[in-house]
N, C-alpha and C positions, 0 to 999 in steps of 0.2 A: 496410376491415379484412376483406374478403371472402377474401382469399388466405390459404390455410392456411399456405403457405410463410412468408408474412409474419409470421403469429401465432407460428409456431414460432421465428422469429428473435428476435422480440420477448420471447417468454417465456425464451428462452435468455439474453438480455440482462438481463431482470429477475433471473434466477437467479444469474447472475454478479455482478450489482450486490448482491443480498440477501446472497450468501455473503461477499462482501468488506465489506459494511456490517455484518454481525452478527459477523464474526470477523476484524477488521482485524489485520494483522500488526504494523505500527507506529504507524498513524495513530491519534491519540487524538481520540475523539468524546465530547464531554461529554454528560451526560444531556438537557439542554436541546436541544442541536444533534440529539441521536439521536431525540428526540421529534419534532421539526420535520421531519427527514428521513424518519422513519417515516410520517408523515402524508402528506408529499409522495408517498412511495413507494406508499403504500396508494391514494391518490387517482388516480395515474397507472396503476397496476395495475388498478384497476377500470374506467377509462375506455378503456384501449387493449387489454385482454383481455376485454372484455364480449361481448355476442352479436355473431355475425358480421352478423345482419340488424340494421339500426339501430333501436332502440327508445328513444324519448325518455322519460327518467324525469322526471316533473314532480312536484315536491315541494312540498306545502302546509306552510309553516313558520310559526311564530308563538308568541306567549306563551300564557299560561293564559287562557281564556275568550274568546279573540278570535273563535271560531266557525269553527275550521278544519275540525271534523268536520261542522258544519252546511253549509259551503261545499263539501265533497266530496260531500255527499248532494244538494245542489242541482244540481252539475254532473252527477251521476249520474242524477238525476231519481227517486231512490228512496233509502230508509234503508239505508245500508251501514255506517254508523258511529255509535256512540253519542254523542249530543251533550248538553252540560250548560252552564248559564249561570254557574255558581257554583264549580265545581271542575274540575280537569284530569280528562278521561276518556279521552284518548288514551293508553293504556298501552302499545299494540302498534301496530305499523304497519298501517294499512288500505291495501290495494292494490286499485285499480279498474283491470282491465286487459282487452284483448280475449283471447278465448280461444285465438286462433291466435299470439299473441305470446309470446316467451319471458319471462324474467324481467328482462330489460333488464340494467342494470348492478348489479343488486342482489347482494350476495355471499350465499354459503351462510348466514352468521350472521344477516344481516338478514332473509333469506327464512324462516329458521326461527322468527322472531319475528313474521311478518306474517300478516295475516288476508286472504286473497284472495278478490276477488269479480269473477268473470268476466262479460264481456258480449259481444255480437256486433254492436256499433254500428260501422258502416264508418267514420264521421267520427273515431272515436278509435282507428283502427288505427294501429300503431306509436307510440302514446302511452300512458304508464301513469301514472296519478294516484295519489299516495301521500300519506296523511295522517300526518304525522310526530308523535311526542311533542313536548310543549311545549318550547320553546327555554329557558324559564326554570323549568323543573321543579326541585324540590328533591331529586328522586331522581337520584342520579348516573348510574345506568345509563340512564335515560331521555335524559338530555342526551347520554351517550356514543352511543345508538343514533341520535339525530337527527343529531349531527354526522357520524357515519359515513354516514348517508343523504345529507346534503348533499354529502359529498365524492364521491358517485357519481351525483348528479343532473345533468341536461343543462339542466333550467330549473326555477328555484325561484320559486314564488309566495309572497311574503312577506306574511302576513295580519296586519292591525291592526284594532283597534276604536278607536272615539273615546275610550274611558275609559283605554286603556292603550297608546297608540301611541307614547309617549315612554319605556317601560320600558327602563332601561339594560341589564338582563340580557339583553334581547333584541338590542339594538343592538350589544352587546359580541361577540356571536356573528356578527352581520351584517359587522362590520368585518374579520373574518378570512375570510369565505366568499364575499363578492360579487365579488372578483376572479376567481374560477374558473368559475362557472356563470352562464348568462344569467339574467336575473331580471325580474320584474315586481312591482309592489306592488298589494296588494288592501285597501282599507278597507272592512272589514264593518261591519255594523250601522249603515249610514249614516243610517238613521231617528233614531238616537240623538244626532245631532250637535247638536240644539237648533234652530239657524237655519241657513239657507243660508250666512250669513256665517261662522259658527263651522264648518261644514262646509268652505268654502273656506280658512279658516285652517289647519285640520288638514292639508288637502292641501298648503297651502305649507310647513307645518313638515315633512311628510314628505319632500316634494321637496328641501327645504334639506338635512335630514339625509343623504339619499342623494347629494346633490351633494357633501357633505363626504367621501363614500366614492369620488368619481370617477365618479358616475352622475347627472349632472344631468338627462339626457333619459329616465329611467326612466318606463315606461308605467305608469300608475296607474288602477285601476278602483275605482269606488265602488259598492258593492252592498249589498243586504240580503238575505243568503242565505236566511234562514228563510223569506222570502216565496216561496221557489222550491222548497220541499220539501214535496211533496204529503202531505196526512194520510192516515188509514187508509181514509178514503172516497174517495181519489184527487183531492180538490180542494185547491186551492191557499189558504192563509190570506191574509187581506186584509194589504196593506202600507201603511204610512203614510209610506213614503219618497218624498221628492219626487224625488231623484235615485237612480237604480239602473242601473249598467252591466252587469248580468248577461248581457244579450243580446249585449253587445260582448265581455264575457270568453268567453262560450261560443264566440262566432264566432272569436275569436283563438285559442282552444285547438283547436276543431274543424276550422276552415277555413284560417286563415292559416298555421298550423303544419303545411304539407304537407310531402310527401317531401322535397323539395330544401331547404327552409328547415330541417328537421330535420336533414338530413345536415350543412347549413352550421353549425348550432349545435354539433352533435357534434364536427365537424373543428376549429371554433375552440376548443372546450373542451379538445380534445386537446392543441391548441397551448399553451393556457394552463396545463395541468397539467404538461406536459413542461418548460415554461420555469420553473415554480416548482422542479420537481425539478433542474433544471440549476442554478438559482440557489442551491439548497441545497448542491449539490455544490460550487459555486464557493466557498461560505462555508466548507465543512470540508475541502475538498481543491482549493484554488486552484492554477492552473497555475504561480504564482509558487514553490510549493513545489519544484518540479522545478529552476527556475533557481537557488534557493538551494542546493539539494543539489549542483548542478554547481559553484557558486562554492566552497562549503565543501570540496568533494572536491579542488579545486585547491589550496586553502589547505594541506590535510593534507600533501600530498607534501612542501612545503618544511619544513612543521613536523615531519614524521617524520624528515627529514634532519638537522634541528637537534637533535632529541632524540637521534639515534644519535650525534652528534658528541659531546653532552655525555656520554653514557653511556661511549663510547669513551674519553674523557678520565678519567672516574671509575674506569674498570676498567684504566687503562694499566699498572699495576703486575702485575696478575694476568694480564693479555694477555701481558706480557713473559716472565712465568713459564711460561706455556703454550708460547711459542715456544721458550723455553729447553729445555722437556722434549721438544719435538718436533725439535730440531735434532740429537740423536744418530741418531734414526730418519732424518732427512733424509740425513745422512752415509752410513748403512748402505745405504739404498736407491740412492744414488749409486753406491756402490762395488760393487753387485750387478750392475752393468752390465759390469764388466771380467770377463776371464777369464785363465786360465793361472797362472803362478807370481805374477804381480802381483796377481791376485785373492786368492791365498793369503796374500800379504804384507799386503794390505788387511785380510783378515779377522782376521788376528793382531793388526793395529794397532787395529782396532775393538774386539776382545776386551779388549786392554789398556786402552783408553780408555772404552769403554761398557758391557762386559759382552757376554754372549752375544746375537747379533743376533736369534736366535729368540724370546728373552725380551723383547727390546726391541719387536719387531713385535707380540707377544702383548699387552703392557701398554700400549703407546702407539699401535698401529696400529688398523685397522679392528675386529679382534677385541676384544670387550669382556666384562667380567665381569658378574656379576648385579648389581653395584652400579653399573654404567656404566663408560665409559672412563674412562682417567687424565685425559684433557682435561676432561670433565665434572667429575670429583671435584676437580680444582684449581680451577675455576671456582666450584664450588659453595660452597666454603668462604667466599668473599668476595662473589661476584656476586649470589647470590640475593636478598638484602634489597635491594641497590641496584637490581637490575632491577625488583623488584615495586614498589618506591616510584616509579621512573620511569614505569612503565606506569599506575600509579593516577593520578599526576599528569597524564599525557596524557589519560587518560579523563576526569578531572574538567575539564581545560581545554576539551576538544572538547564535553562536556556543556554548559558555560557558554556556548559559541558557539551551540549549538543552542537554548538557552533565550532567549538574546538576540534570536534570529531567529524566536521563537514556533514553534519546531519541537518536535514531541513527543519527549521524553526518556526515557519508560518503557522502551521497547524498548532504547534505548542502554544503559541501566542493565542490562538483562538480559544483553545481549551482552558488556558489559565486566566484569560480575560474575564471568565465567568466567576472569579473568586469572589466571595462575599463574606467580610467579617462578621456580620451580625447572623447570617444563616449558620456560619460554622459554630458561632457562640451558642445558638440554639441547639445545634446538634451535640455540643458538649453538655448543654444543660439536660437535654433529653437523656443522654448517656448516663449521666450522674444519677437521674431519676430511675432509669432502668437498673443500674447497679445497686440502688438503694432498696428497690423492690425486690431484686434478686437476693440480696443480703437478708431481707426480711424473711423471704420464703425459706432460706437455709436456715435461718435462726429458728423458725417455727418448728423445725424438725429436730432441734437440739434441746437439751435440758427439760425434756418432757417429765423426768422424774422429780426434779426440784419444783416444777410448776405444780405437779399433782400433790406432792407432800406440802408446799407452801399453802395451796388453796384448801386442802384438807384440814391442816392445823389451823388456818385462818378461819375455818367454819367450827371446828370442834372445840377449840379452847374458848373462845368468846361464848359458845352456846354453853360450855361446862360452867363458865363464871356466873352466866345468867341463871342456870339451874340452881348452882349452889346459893346464889344471892337470894333466890325467891324461897329456897328451903330454910335458909336462916332467918329471912323476914317473917315468914309464915310461923315458925317456931316461936319467935320473940313475940309475935302477935297474940298467941295462944297463952303464953305464960305471963304476958303482961309486962315484958321487958322490951317493948317496941321503941326503936331509937329513931325512926321516920326515914328520910331518904339519904342520910350519910352514908349507908352502906352502898347504895347504889352509885353515889359519886366515887366511892372507893372502887367499886367493880368497873366503872367507867374508865377511871384512871388507868387500871390494871389493863383493861382492853387496848387503851391507846398505847400504852408502854409496850404491849405484847406486840401489836401491829407495827409500831416503830422498830422494834427489834427484829421482827420478821422482815420488815421491807429492807432494813439495813443487811440482813443475812442474804437475802435474795439479790440485792444489788451486788454484794461481793461474789457471790457464786455465779451469777448470770450477768453478762455484760449488757451494758444499756448505754443510752446517750451516744456520745462520740466513740465510745469504746465498741458499740454495736456496728456504727457505720464503718469504722476502720479508718485510720489516718490517711489511707491512700486512695479513697475513693474519688477525690477531685483530680489528683494527678493521673490516676489511672484512666479516667474518662478523657482526659486531655490526650494522653498517649493514644488511645483507641482512635480518637476522632481525627487528630492530626495525621496519624500514620495512614487512617483509612483515606483521607482526602488527597494526601500527596501521592500514594499508591496508586489511587483512582485515576489521578492526572496522568501519571505515567503509563499506567495499563491502557487507558484509552488511546494515547499516543502511539504506544507500541503496537498495539492492535491494528490501528489503521496504517501505520506505516509498513508493518509486517504484511497487511493484506495486500498492499500496493506491490511491494516487492515479490511476494510469493505468487500473485496473480500473473505478473509479467513473465516471470522466470518459468512458472509452471506451464503457462500458455505456450512458451517457445519450446519447452522440453516436450510437451505433447505434439506440438507441430512437428518438430524433429524427429521424435520417436515414431511418428505416424507416417510422414511423408518421405523420410529418409532412412529407409531400412538399410542397415550396414550390408547385408548380403546382396542388395540391389546396386550399390554403388561400385563402379568399375574405375578404379584409380588409374591415373596416366601411367603408361608403362615406361620404364626406364628405358633410355636410348631411343627416345622419339627421333625421328629423322627431322632434317631441316626443313622439309616440305610438308611435314604433317600439320594437321590442325593445332593451332596454339591452345595448349592446356589452360584451364581456369585456375587462376591463383586463388587459394582460400586463406 
């Protein structure tokens, strides 16, 4: 962890993890899971972003009256902590550290509660002894402090006494902590065991309990710590202990835990805490969530189509009314492509049939009034409650699917709570108008030859009739056989008949009215809008839940890949001796 770039990478990963963990977009983390995840996060943060120089934090942990303070005094060779036989005296953390070492993995909060005693003993360089408050303290803050210290310790010496070595309050803590830190057991006050047989039985009981925690080969030291704490005159008190492993314990801490062994312990511990963090993430954000989201998203496509079909059927009558309203405008727009006399004829015909084209375009075309277009007003009368009911039904249907798959539904409720039938109807109306304009544009590119021929004939034939009529009337006027305006009426009738015939022929060749719109313009718009609405809900939900899962999982993967390099991990060797340091279970 000496590489500053590596530390920055891990810190950024922790920041990303914390941000997503504290404020998930869609992922639901219950209080119990949140608490376990927070503990795993704190533990990993403390181990991976501790001092750049490896300092092994050795915590002395145990119940009330087992002699932790006496033991740290014995290891220090002087009084650094208050000791008592009958009441808990360790209310604050006592830290015995080399003056050139940093604070190890202690957090700022723990450091603020600590009493520091510095030394210059070379054999304890890079090792920090910490006397923790009692594991079974009735003061909640003491237990919180001790657990926080254990989560940041590389080695824990669990201290017992013959009178209280089976206390359940102590073992309940050990069950949750022994898998993360290397540990050893210390049976203090060995002189109070009564007899060698009783001492041996106590040791067997301790090994049995640790074996139940997965540590059958834990190293056990039997000591009488008070016999190694010098008095005011510098002399040691007499000891009645027949068995005392204090020399072995000191040798273990001072000499066996050398630089490479400390590095190995810290590397193995980092592996353990990251594995726990990954396990907690697997529990709250499993990869299966992504597969379920993919599966459900595929289901939604067909379901959205089915819902759109059902809605189109329910709105069939009002959609027909919309198409009937658009039919005149379709005819007018088609007639606007013609020119000359025939265009004038069509304009008169449109006026007779539909009213002024300009009014039609204003009321039914893209121009809309403050209350919405005519299409929207027609749909709103009938469609709004039907659309709202359908959308609500689909929202509840998908929510049930999410619930059945154990996926969080709170964010889905928030997304679908914004459903608005009137807004969806407005989107359908807008889509109909868009499709109508698109059809107009496409039609304007078709039948150009027919339009040219009809417009040309509409100009040539009536002009020819007029010319012929003028010639005949002029001739009759000169020869004295003038018949008046009767010929003009005949010519006018012929022109009218011609335009009627031409209009009928054009209507047969080119589509107009409802034939131009197409019978599916309404249902097609319903399909597009409903599908788009439902898929937008699912897409938003999926993206947010996926972002939560991916952020958590990728952060852990980055932490693991950066801090736990495979080649740097030394696995526990098979055949570890009974007296060796207990391996960490992962």
